[in-house]
N, C-alpha and C positions, 0 to 999 in steps of 0.2 A: 330293259327295265324290270324286268321281273327279278332279276339276278343284282341288280342295284338294291331293289326292295330288299333281298335274302341278304346282302351283304350288309344292311344298316340292321336288321333286324339281330343278324348273328354278333355285331359292334355292341349292341344293347344288352344283348343275353349276357355277353363277356363283361361287359361294365356291372352289369345287377350283381354276377357272381362275384365279382371281385369285392364289392361294398358288403355283398351278405358275409363274406366269409371272414371278416373281423369276429375274433374271440371276445367273450364278455368277460371283464374285470368286475366282479360283483362286491360292493361293500355293503354288506349286511347288519344294519344295527337296528332291532327293534328297539322303537322309544327314544331315538335319535332326534335331535334338531333338525329342522328345514324339512325339505320336500325331495322327492327325485330329480323335478325340474330344477330346484335351487344348486343341487350339487353337480348339474351338468356340465357347466363350462368348467369348473376346477378341476372336474376328472376328465375333462377333453384335455386340458393342458397336462394334466398330470401325466395321461396315458401316450401323450405324445411325445414326451419326454423318453419314457419307456420303449416305444416303440423305434423312436429312433437310436436307442443305444443297443438294440437287438435285432440283427440281420433277420428280415424276414417275417418279423412278430408284428402282429396287426391287431391290437387290445382297444376295446373302447369299454369306459366306465359306467356302471350302474350302481346307484346308491338307492337301498330300499330299506325303510325304517318301521315295517310292520312284519310280524311273524307269519301272517298267512301268506301274503304276497310275496316274500321270501322264498319259503318252501314250495311253494307254487312254482316260482320263477326257476328254482335251480333243477326242479322235476321236469319243468316243460322245456326251458331252452338249454339246460346241460351245460353251463360256464364251466370252463376247465378250472378255474382257480376263484376263490372268493375268501375276503376277510370276514370272519363272523365273531360276534361279540361272545364273550365267555358262558354268559347266561343262557343266550341262544344257542349256543353247542351244545351245553349240558341237556337242554330242553330236545333238542332235535337230532341229536348224535345218531340216536338208534336209527334212524331214517336216511342216515349218510354214511353207509358201513366203508363205502370207498374212499372216506375223505381222510387224508394224511397231513398233518401240520407240516408246513414249509417254514414258515417264520415266524416270530412274536412280534406285534406290536408295540412299539413304545410310545405311547399317547402323550400327549402335553394334559397336565403341567410338570408333572413326576418323571416321565421320560424313562419309564423302567418296565420291565416285562410282568412286573406283580403288580399290583394294586390293593387298595383297599376302600370300601364303601363306607359310609358313617350312618350311624341313627341319629337324628336330631329330634327333639321334642320339647316340652315346655318345662318349667320348673315342675308342674304336676303332669308327670310323665303320663300319659294315657296310650297303651299300646291296643286298645280295642279297634282301632283303625290303621292301616299302615298305609302311606300314600308313597307312590316310586314313579317317577317318569320313564323306567321300563318295565315290562310287562313279566315282572320276577312272580314266579310261583313259589308257594309258602313252602314248598319242601324244600326248596333252594335257600330261601331266609331263613328257614329254622335250621337247617343241616349244614349249609356251606358259609353263610355270611356270619350269621350271629346264633351258634349253637350254644352260648352261655345264656341269651338272653330269652326268657320265657314268654314266648307270644303266645295269647291265648289261642285256643284251636277255634273259637268262635270270631276271632278277629277278621275283618275285612280287608283284603289288600285291593288297594283301587289305584288303577295307572292314570296318570295325569301329565297334561304337555302343558300346565300352568303350575310348577313347582314352586317359583318364587311367590306367587300369590297365595298358594296355599301355605307355605312358610311363615309368611305374613299373617294369614289368619290363625295359625296356630300360635303365633306368638302375641296375638291380640285377646286370644280366648274366644274367638268367633269361631273357630274350627277345633274341634277335640281330634285328638289324634298325636301320630309321630311320622316322620317321613326318612325314608332310606335316600340317601345323595351319594352320586357318583362322583368320583375323585373331582372330576371338572367343576360339578354344583358346588361342592365343597369349596374349589380354588374362588369360584364366582363370589360367591357369599362373604368369602375372607377379604377378596381385592373391592367390592364394593361397600362394605359394611354399612347396611340401611339402619338406620335408627332403630326399627322394630327389632333388629337381631340381636339387639341385647336381652332380648326377652325369651330367647329359645338356646338351648345348648347341645352341644355333642355329648351324646350319652355314651356312646363306645363307637370304636372304629370295626369293621368286619375283619374275620380271618382273611390273611392275603391270599388272593385270587388270581389267575392267569388274566393276563388283559386278552383282548382281540386276537386272534393268529389268523395269519394267513393257510389257507386248505387246498390241497391240491385235489380237485374233485374228480379229475379225468386220468388216472394213472397212465394213459398213453401218450398224454399231452407231451410233445417233445420238447417245448421252451420251457418245461418247469425250472430246469438247474440253471436255465440263463435270467429267467425273470429274478430268480432269487438273489444271484450275483447283482443284478442290475439294480434291485431294491436295497441291497445293502451297500452298494456304490453310491446311491441316494443319499444314505445316511451319513457317508463317509463326506459328503460333499456339502452337507447341511443345507440340503436344497430347500428352497423359499416355500415351493408348492407344499412341501407337506406341512409346513406349520397353518396350511389353509384348509388342510383335512384334520387338524390337530394331531398331528404327529409330530415326533422328534425324529422318528426312523423305525428300524427294524432291526431285529436281533434274532440269534439262531435259538432255536428252541431248546430249552433245558429239561 
């Protein structure tokens, strides 16, 4: 009887070990839409496809859209790979000295490895308050995105998850300020064309910046090259799941 229970215990331990050994593929987009739970099913399908194409690989996806949770997850859980948005990378790269770029993402709608943000405002431009869906630092805004725009040193930079509502309020005069839009947000406004959008305008485009990139966080991870090939292969196959992730595909880092 003791042998029987020992055998059962051994099987349980082995099964637990097999479950626990999955590597995490982190998607770190502070300010991004949705939640970790919302993205779970899509990332599960995405990783299943990758796992099937690479023998021995077992990935599970994790989406995090806050800065604090993302950097804490990396430091505690040590995922081997992560897609990190460019503003986030610029802010936290000093804390990730081991990171090496593997691929660029080609996000929708433009499908390229570089992109431009856009500054929107009313006819009477007010730069004393800047709204953004991503937690952008003032230094990044001034030096990287819009070096030609003189944003006051006293200007407030406010992160919001209600960008459409803020734009409507700016358009109506209810709220003063300007807004920095991501390419996807610009695309949404142009597609929806709400009536109030007639009262706001694009002030300027940002300087071109890299899109989010796939980083290798563990230089000893043996699947790096195979994952890279698999992701490029998905791009060639125009995999439908990429569209669910707002991606056209991946490309080599230039």
